[in-house]
OpenMM code with the backbone's topology and positions (N, CA, C; nanometers):
from openmm import Vec3, app, unit

residues = "UNK UNK UNK UNK UNK UNK UNK UNK UNK UNK UNK UNK UNK UNK UNK UNK UNK UNK UNK UNK UNK UNK UNK UNK UNK UNK UNK UNK UNK UNK UNK UNK UNK UNK UNK UNK UNK UNK UNK UNK UNK UNK UNK UNK UNK UNK UNK UNK UNK UNK UNK UNK UNK UNK UNK UNK UNK UNK UNK UNK UNK UNK UNK UNK".split()
positions = [
    Vec3(13.2034, -0.6378, -14.0232),
    Vec3(13.3080, -0.6530, -14.1491),
    Vec3(13.4177, -0.7512, -14.1654),
    Vec3(13.3715, -0.8429, -14.1760),
    Vec3(13.5231, -0.9707, -14.2049),
    Vec3(13.6528, -0.9250, -14.2612),
    Vec3(13.7220, -0.9189, -14.1166),
    Vec3(13.8946, -0.9138, -14.1050),
    Vec3(13.9462, -1.0057, -14.2711),
    Vec3(14.0629, -0.9853, -14.3486),
    Vec3(14.0683, -1.0920, -14.4448),
    Vec3(14.1991, -1.1609, -14.4203),
    Vec3(14.2030, -1.1984, -14.2668),
    Vec3(14.2589, -1.2919, -14.2675),
    Vec3(14.1806, -1.4291, -14.2553),
    Vec3(13.9912, -1.4360, -14.2369),
    Vec3(13.9547, -1.5154, -14.1278),
    Vec3(13.9061, -1.6375, -14.2538),
    Vec3(13.9669, -1.5881, -14.4045),
    Vec3(13.9653, -1.6156, -14.5534),
    Vec3(14.0573, -1.7754, -14.6058),
    Vec3(14.1435, -1.7254, -14.4408),
    Vec3(14.2635, -1.8103, -14.5014),
    Vec3(14.3535, -1.8316, -14.2585),
    Vec3(14.2716, -1.7631, -14.1853),
    Vec3(14.3273, -1.8593, -14.0736),
    Vec3(14.1466, -1.8879, -13.9852),
    Vec3(14.2162, -2.0360, -13.9502),
    Vec3(14.0342, -2.1297, -13.9433),
    Vec3(14.1139, -2.1940, -13.7442),
    Vec3(13.9823, -2.1629, -13.6108),
    Vec3(13.9923, -2.2357, -13.5046),
    Vec3(13.9453, -2.3184, -13.5387),
    Vec3(13.9892, -2.4580, -13.4711),
    Vec3(13.8767, -2.5662, -13.4143),
    Vec3(13.9855, -2.6034, -13.3171),
    Vec3(13.8272, -2.6746, -13.2303),
    Vec3(13.9603, -2.7701, -13.1276),
    Vec3(13.9912, -2.8155, -13.1747),
    Vec3(13.9359, -2.9179, -13.2834),
    Vec3(13.9682, -3.0820, -13.2459),
    Vec3(14.0952, -3.0862, -13.3637),
    Vec3(14.1407, -2.9890, -13.4210),
    Vec3(14.2631, -2.9500, -13.4985),
    Vec3(14.3685, -2.8526, -13.3726),
    Vec3(14.5007, -2.9425, -13.3483),
    Vec3(14.5696, -2.8208, -13.2753),
    Vec3(14.5505, -2.8296, -13.1793),
    Vec3(14.4656, -2.7934, -13.0744),
    Vec3(14.4054, -2.8286, -12.9526),
    Vec3(14.4080, -2.6967, -12.9293),
    Vec3(14.3212, -2.6311, -13.1095),
    Vec3(14.2007, -2.4670, -13.0788),
    Vec3(14.3582, -2.3848, -13.1372),
    Vec3(14.4619, -2.4387, -13.1241),
    Vec3(14.4977, -2.3340, -13.1798),
    Vec3(14.4528, -2.2420, -13.3583),
    Vec3(14.5102, -2.1257, -13.3812),
    Vec3(14.4319, -2.0760, -13.5251),
    Vec3(14.5651, -2.1566, -13.5926),
    Vec3(14.5266, -2.2450, -13.6962),
    Vec3(14.5734, -2.2725, -13.8342),
    Vec3(14.5935, -2.1958, -13.9469),
    Vec3(14.6286, -2.2104, -14.0437),
    Vec3(14.6046, -2.2297, -14.1369),
    Vec3(14.5459, -2.3051, -14.2064),
    Vec3(14.3643, -2.2643, -14.2898),
    Vec3(14.2620, -2.3148, -14.3988),
    Vec3(14.3141, -2.4954, -14.4002),
    Vec3(14.2851, -2.5426, -14.4476),
    Vec3(14.3362, -2.7032, -14.5548),
    Vec3(14.5235, -2.7149, -14.4609),
    Vec3(14.5670, -2.6770, -14.2876),
    Vec3(14.6988, -2.7538, -14.2623),
    Vec3(14.6737, -2.7539, -14.1266),
    Vec3(14.7901, -2.8023, -14.1336),
    Vec3(14.8031, -2.8238, -13.9324),
    Vec3(14.9094, -2.6709, -13.9112),
    Vec3(14.9425, -2.5904, -13.9935),
    Vec3(15.0815, -2.5284, -13.9451),
    Vec3(14.9626, -2.3769, -13.8695),
    Vec3(15.0628, -2.3628, -13.7647),
    Vec3(14.9423, -2.3283, -13.6880),
    Vec3(15.0155, -2.1307, -13.7166),
    Vec3(14.9820, -2.0800, -13.6720),
    Vec3(14.9913, -1.8831, -13.6424),
    Vec3(15.0680, -1.8721, -13.5961),
    Vec3(15.1430, -1.9206, -13.4631),
    Vec3(15.1853, -1.9182, -13.3791),
    Vec3(15.3564, -2.0170, -13.4489),
    Vec3(15.3766, -2.1369, -13.5024),
    Vec3(15.4972, -2.2059, -13.5685),
    Vec3(15.5063, -1.9984, -13.6537),
    Vec3(15.4089, -1.9696, -13.7733),
    Vec3(15.4616, -1.9047, -13.8560),
    Vec3(15.5732, -1.7672, -13.7759),
    Vec3(15.5023, -1.7464, -13.6926),
    Vec3(15.5563, -1.6040, -13.6207),
    Vec3(15.6920, -1.5797, -13.5583),
    Vec3(15.6814, -1.7764, -13.5380),
    Vec3(15.7854, -1.8194, -13.4635),
    Vec3(15.8869, -1.8455, -13.5170),
    Vec3(15.9776, -1.8424, -13.6908),
    Vec3(16.0011, -1.8821, -13.7315),
    Vec3(16.0108, -1.7191, -13.8467),
    Vec3(15.9210, -1.6284, -13.8796),
    Vec3(15.9246, -1.4932, -13.8917),
    Vec3(16.0828, -1.4201, -13.7430),
    Vec3(15.9824, -1.4325, -13.6598),
    Vec3(16.0781, -1.3508, -13.5136),
    Vec3(16.1904, -1.3945, -13.5375),
    Vec3(16.2324, -1.5364, -13.5849),
    Vec3(16.3823, -1.6308, -13.5595),
    Vec3(16.4224, -1.5812, -13.7473),
    Vec3(16.3794, -1.4366, -13.8365),
    Vec3(16.4641, -1.3800, -13.9210),
    Vec3(16.4272, -1.5186, -14.0416),
    Vec3(16.3366, -1.6364, -14.0582),
    Vec3(16.3368, -1.6895, -14.1391),
    Vec3(16.2607, -1.5840, -14.2901),
    Vec3(16.3170, -1.6025, -14.3278),
    Vec3(16.2477, -1.5270, -14.4500),
    Vec3(16.1500, -1.5257, -14.5048),
    Vec3(16.0560, -1.4911, -14.6347),
    Vec3(15.9055, -1.5323, -14.6295),
    Vec3(15.9051, -1.6420, -14.7216),
    Vec3(15.9753, -1.5939, -14.7853),
    Vec3(16.0256, -1.7186, -14.9518),
    Vec3(16.0612, -1.9052, -14.8510),
    Vec3(16.1644, -1.8481, -14.7786),
    Vec3(16.2012, -1.9807, -14.6971),
    Vec3(16.1049, -2.1136, -14.6497),
    Vec3(16.0302, -1.9601, -14.5593),
    Vec3(15.9372, -2.0502, -14.5322),
    Vec3(15.8390, -2.1187, -14.6481),
    Vec3(15.7831, -2.0472, -14.7435),
    Vec3(15.6790, -2.0673, -14.8588),
    Vec3(15.7763, -2.1820, -14.8916),
    Vec3(15.9047, -2.1779, -14.9405),
    Vec3(15.9524, -2.2711, -14.9271),
    Vec3(16.0204, -2.4478, -14.8663),
    Vec3(16.0373, -2.4577, -14.7473),
    Vec3(16.0125, -2.4917, -14.6484),
    Vec3(15.8371, -2.5509, -14.5981),
    Vec3(15.8001, -2.5143, -14.6677),
    Vec3(15.6357, -2.5534, -14.6924),
    Vec3(15.5286, -2.4886, -14.7835),
    Vec3(15.5878, -2.6508, -14.8355),
    Vec3(15.5393, -2.5974, -15.0251),
    Vec3(15.3132, -2.5757, -14.9606),
    Vec3(15.2678, -2.6445, -14.8875),
    Vec3(15.0975, -2.6400, -14.8682),
    Vec3(15.0769, -2.4526, -14.8519),
    Vec3(15.1956, -2.4325, -14.8481),
    Vec3(15.1580, -2.1731, -14.7983),
    Vec3(15.1376, -2.1799, -14.9873),
    Vec3(15.0928, -2.0425, -14.8596),
    Vec3(15.1290, -1.9266, -14.9966),
    Vec3(15.1024, -1.7774, -14.9085),
    Vec3(15.1518, -1.7584, -15.0168),
    Vec3(15.2203, -1.5422, -14.9779),
    Vec3(15.1205, -1.5303, -14.9134),
    Vec3(15.0240, -1.5233, -14.9188),
    Vec3(14.9064, -1.4825, -14.8716),
    Vec3(14.8215, -1.5111, -14.7327),
    Vec3(14.9230, -1.6732, -14.6945),
    Vec3(14.8898, -1.7022, -14.5327),
    Vec3(14.9768, -1.6496, -14.4759),
    Vec3(15.0983, -1.6241, -14.5193),
    Vec3(15.2410, -1.4998, -14.3606),
    Vec3(15.1274, -1.4027, -14.4072),
    Vec3(15.0535, -1.3439, -14.5222),
    Vec3(15.0323, -1.1401, -14.4809),
    Vec3(14.8747, -1.1570, -14.3930),
    Vec3(14.8379, -1.2859, -14.4501),
    Vec3(14.7270, -1.3016, -14.3425),
    Vec3(14.7863, -1.3157, -14.2069),
    Vec3(14.8691, -1.4093, -14.2004),
    Vec3(14.9624, -1.4659, -14.0029),
    Vec3(15.0122, -1.2741, -13.9657),
    Vec3(15.0315, -1.1753, -14.0298),
    Vec3(15.1300, -1.1005, -13.9701),
    Vec3(14.9625, -1.0150, -13.9631),
    Vec3(14.8824, -1.0448, -14.0312),
    Vec3(14.7603, -0.9410, -14.0131),
    Vec3(14.6450, -1.0131, -13.9473),
    Vec3(14.6824, -1.1736, -13.8718),
    Vec3(14.6465, -1.2014, -13.7751),
    Vec3(14.6488, -1.1404, -13.6049),
    Vec3(14.7888, -1.1138, -13.6755),
    Vec3(14.8243, -1.0777, -13.4754),
    Vec3(14.9011, -0.9620, -13.5162),
] * unit.nanometer
topology = app.Topology()
chain = topology.addChain("A")
for resn in residues:
    res = topology.addResidue(resn, chain)
    for name in ("N", "CA", "C"):
        topology.addAtom(name, app.Element.getBySymbol(name[0]), res)
């Protein structure tokens, strides 16, 4: 069974030194988790990173 996050998160050694990122962006899973840990609301993250969708944040949480 394929995890749902695999549709949105990818790892490529040539992009961001192989850190997990949201597909089609250079936004790392680590960055999103850090923002959430600092108390930033999901809506605020989406406003600051217009390339993201709510499903991307959900995929990050599932991945973590």
